[in-house]
C-alpha positions, 0 to 999 in steps of 0.5 A: 022070848027074853023070858024063854032064854031066862028060863033056860039059864035058871034051869041051867045055872040055878043062880041068876042075880039081876043087875039090871032090866028095864031102864028109862035113859042111856046109862053109857055112851054106847047104850044101844037103848035096848034096855029101854024097850017094851016089851023088855029085850034086855037084862044084866046078870052077874057074872062074878057067880061063876068061876068061867064067865067066858064059859057061860056066855059061849054056853049061852051063845051056843043054844041061842042065835040072836038073829039069824040075818045077823049072826055077829050079834049075840044073845049073851055079851059078857063085858064090862062098860064101865060098872063092872064085867056082866053079862048082857042077855039081849033078843032081838024083837022077833028073830031070836031062836033057839039052836038046836046042838 
């Protein structure tokens, strides 16, 4: 599903700079470890390529549902974990779906 989200992002927003993907260890105290999964379930994408990163994050979350059972979780989290603002793109292992809008 992560690949499907990434392809959607590439079609919709031609600029896609991945700043982090697979990691073999956690890099900050609140790191969930999702970047350490196999198959990979998260990537980080540069946000400074876009004039309105909040609008990009909202657009991604308007098109994908991370987990219908946990609507408070999102596919795109725009945040700064100490390494600069970026988009954290994540998918659930089985429940992420495309939202028809």
